[in-house]
C-alpha positions as CSV (number, residue, x, y, z in Angstrom):
1,X,157.7,143.2,-76.5
2,X,161.1,144.7,-77.4
3,X,162.6,142.2,-79.8
4,X,166.1,143.0,-78.9
5,X,165.7,141.3,-75.9
6,X,166.9,137.7,-75.6
7,X,164.0,135.2,-75.6
8,X,164.2,132.3,-73.1
9,X,164.2,128.8,-74.4
10,X,161.5,126.5,-73.4
11,X,162.0,124.9,-70.2
12,X,163.7,125.7,-67.1
13,X,166.2,128.5,-66.9
14,X,168.7,128.5,-63.9
15,X,168.6,131.7,-61.6
16,X,171.7,133.1,-60.5
17,X,172.3,132.8,-56.3
18,X,170.8,135.9,-54.5
19,X,168.5,137.0,-57.3
20,X,165.0,137.2,-57.8
21,X,162.9,136.1,-61.0
22,X,159.5,137.7,-61.6
23,X,157.0,137.4,-64.8
24,X,156.1,140.8,-66.1
25,X,153.1,141.3,-67.9
26,X,152.6,144.9,-69.9
27,X,148.9,146.0,-70.6
28,X,147.3,149.2,-72.2
29,X,144.0,150.9,-73.0
30,X,144.1,152.0,-76.7
31,X,141.0,153.9,-76.3
32,X,139.0,156.3,-73.5
33,X,137.1,153.3,-71.6
34,X,133.4,153.5,-71.4
35,X,132.1,155.6,-68.3
36,X,131.9,153.6,-65.2
37,X,129.9,153.8,-62.1
38,X,132.1,156.1,-59.8
39,X,132.9,154.6,-56.4
40,X,133.6,157.9,-54.0
41,X,136.3,157.4,-51.5
42,X,134.9,156.6,-48.1
43,X,134.9,159.5,-45.3
44,X,138.3,160.4,-44.0
45,X,139.9,159.2,-47.3
46,X,141.0,161.9,-49.9
47,X,143.2,161.9,-53.1
48,X,146.0,164.9,-52.6
49,X,148.9,166.0,-54.2
50,X,152.3,164.6,-52.8
51,X,155.3,166.4,-51.8
52,X,157.9,166.5,-54.4
53,X,160.7,165.6,-52.1
54,X,162.9,162.4,-52.1
55,X,162.1,161.5,-48.1
56,X,158.1,162.0,-48.7
57,X,158.1,160.2,-52.0
58,X,160.2,157.4,-50.6
59,X,158.1,157.1,-47.5
60,X,154.9,156.6,-49.3
61,X,156.7,154.4,-52.1
62,X,157.9,152.1,-48.9
63,X,154.7,152.1,-47.0
64,X,153.2,150.8,-50.1
65,X,155.3,148.6,-51.8
66,X,157.9,146.9,-49.3
67,X,155.7,143.7,-49.2
68,X,156.0,143.5,-53.0
69,X,159.2,144.1,-53.3
70,X,159.2,147.4,-54.6
71,X,163.3,148.8,-54.8
72,X,163.7,150.6,-57.6
73,X,163.0,153.9,-56.4
74,X,164.9,152.9,-53.4
75,X,168.1,152.4,-55.3
76,X,168.0,155.2,-57.7
77,X,170.4,158.0,-56.9
78,X,168.6,161.0,-55.0
79,X,169.4,163.2,-57.8
80,X,167.9,161.2,-60.5
81,X,164.8,160.4,-58.2
82,X,164.4,164.4,-57.5
83,X,164.8,165.0,-61.4
84,X,161.8,162.7,-61.8
85,X,160.1,164.6,-59.0
86,X,160.5,167.8,-60.7
87,X,159.3,166.7,-63.6
88,X,156.4,168.6,-64.5
89,X,154.8,165.8,-66.9
90,X,154.5,163.6,-64.0
91,X,151.7,163.8,-61.3
92,X,152.1,162.3,-57.8
93,X,148.9,161.9,-55.8
94,X,149.3,160.3,-52.3
95,X,146.1,158.7,-51.0
96,X,145.5,160.0,-47.5
97,X,143.2,158.2,-44.9
98,X,142.7,160.4,-41.6
99,X,145.7,162.2,-42.5
100,X,148.1,159.7,-43.1
101,X,149.4,158.3,-46.4
102,X,147.6,155.0,-47.4
103,X,148.2,154.8,-51.1
104,X,149.9,156.2,-54.2
105,X,149.3,157.3,-57.7
106,X,151.9,158.1,-60.1
107,X,151.0,159.3,-63.5
108,X,153.7,159.6,-66.1
109,X,152.8,162.0,-69.3
110,X,156.4,162.5,-70.5
111,X,155.7,160.6,-73.7
112,X,153.7,162.3,-76.1
113,X,150.3,161.2,-76.9
114,X,150.6,158.5,-74.0
115,X,150.4,158.0,-70.2
116,X,152.2,155.4,-68.1
117,X,150.3,154.4,-64.7
118,X,154.2,154.4,-63.1
119,X,153.2,153.0,-59.7
120,X,149.7,152.5,-58.2
121,X,148.8,150.9,-55.0
122,X,147.6,150.9,-51.2
123,X,149.1,150.5,-47.9
124,X,148.2,146.6,-46.4
125,X,146.0,148.0,-44.1
126,X,143.8,149.2,-47.4
127,X,143.9,146.0,-49.2
128,X,140.4,144.8,-49.6
129,X,138.5,147.9,-48.5
130,X,137.6,149.2,-51.9
131,X,139.8,152.0,-52.4
132,X,141.9,150.7,-54.3
133,X,139.1,150.1,-57.2
134,X,138.2,154.2,-56.4
135,X,141.7,155.1,-57.0
136,X,142.0,153.1,-60.3
137,X,138.8,154.9,-61.5
138,X,140.3,158.1,-60.6
139,X,143.6,157.1,-62.3
140,X,141.7,156.4,-65.5
141,X,139.8,159.5,-65.4
142,X,142.7,161.5,-65.0
143,X,145.0,159.7,-67.6
144,X,142.2,160.2,-70.3
145,X,141.8,163.7,-69.5
146,X,145.1,164.4,-71.4
147,X,145.0,164.3,-75.2
148,X,146.5,160.8,-75.3
149,X,145.9,157.6,-77.2
150,X,147.5,155.0,-74.9
151,X,147.4,154.6,-71.2
152,X,149.7,151.5,-69.9
153,X,150.9,149.7,-66.9
154,X,153.1,146.7,-66.1
155,X,152.6,144.3,-63.0
156,X,154.5,141.2,-62.4
157,X,154.1,137.8,-60.4
158,X,155.8,139.5,-57.2
159,X,152.6,141.9,-56.9
160,X,149.4,141.3,-55.1
161,X,148.0,137.9,-56.9
162,X,144.6,139.6,-57.9
163,X,146.7,142.5,-59.3
164,X,146.6,141.2,-63.2
165,X,142.9,140.3,-62.8
166,X,142.2,144.0,-61.3
167,X,144.3,145.6,-63.9
168,X,142.2,143.7,-66.8
169,X,138.8,144.4,-65.1
170,X,139.6,147.8,-65.1
171,X,140.1,147.7,-69.0
172,X,143.9,147.2,-69.9
173,X,144.6,144.3,-72.2
174,X,147.7,142.5,-71.9
175,X,150.1,142.8,-75.0
176,X,153.7,141.4,-73.8
177,X,155.1,138.9,-71.5
178,X,158.9,139.2,-70.1
179,X,160.5,137.7,-67.4
180,X,162.9,140.0,-65.0
181,X,165.8,138.8,-63.3
182,X,167.6,141.3,-60.7
183,X,169.6,141.1,-57.5
184,X,167.2,140.4,-54.2
185,X,167.0,143.8,-52.5
186,X,166.5,141.9,-49.1
187,X,170.2,140.9,-49.7
188,X,171.5,143.9,-50.9
189,X,170.2,146.1,-47.6
190,X,167.7,148.1,-49.9
191,X,164.6,146.3,-48.4
192,X,164.3,144.2,-44.8
193,X,165.3,140.6,-45.1
194,X,161.8,139.9,-43.5
195,X,159.7,141.4,-46.0
196,X,157.7,139.6,-49.1
197,X,157.8,136.4,-47.3
198,X,155.7,135.2,-50.2
199,X,158.8,135.4,-52.5
200,X,161.6,132.9,-51.0
201,X,165.2,134.3,-49.8
202,X,167.8,132.4,-51.3
203,X,170.9,133.7,-50.2
């Protein structure tokens, strides 16, 4: 955890009106995990490079992340996002089912010796089908195929309730917990007001 960040006091802390608070857990692998049984993608499902354009990326980002209040790459300036998309040290892959995008895998190798699992997830219709496990296995293989000593990710309490346990079962170990507070993207117009019904909308 970054010690320069303020530490919340014990007890309750007020969240500003129109904002959302979430508990963020950072996890890491510090060595290549033992080989595990691979779960091949089912028929009609494949993993392919994602077109590196703002429009293609945001369409998939919305499809996967709207229910979980993913908004950072939607609020980002087009030029900044395109710079990330143009970075050869970042891999952008789309899970495709019968020709349509159904999941995202983004691996960032920009920092020497490590890989960040920047974005990972499947569309709502694919949750619970087992393809998430296949996608994670692929992520682990791809990350450790490079000369890294650290593979890390963060998740939060706005994500699917099984996400944290999924990452731990995949071999990631929690190492930091923080609280993030940000303006509710449903009130700023970035996301629809009726999405993420598991998160109270307090205008």
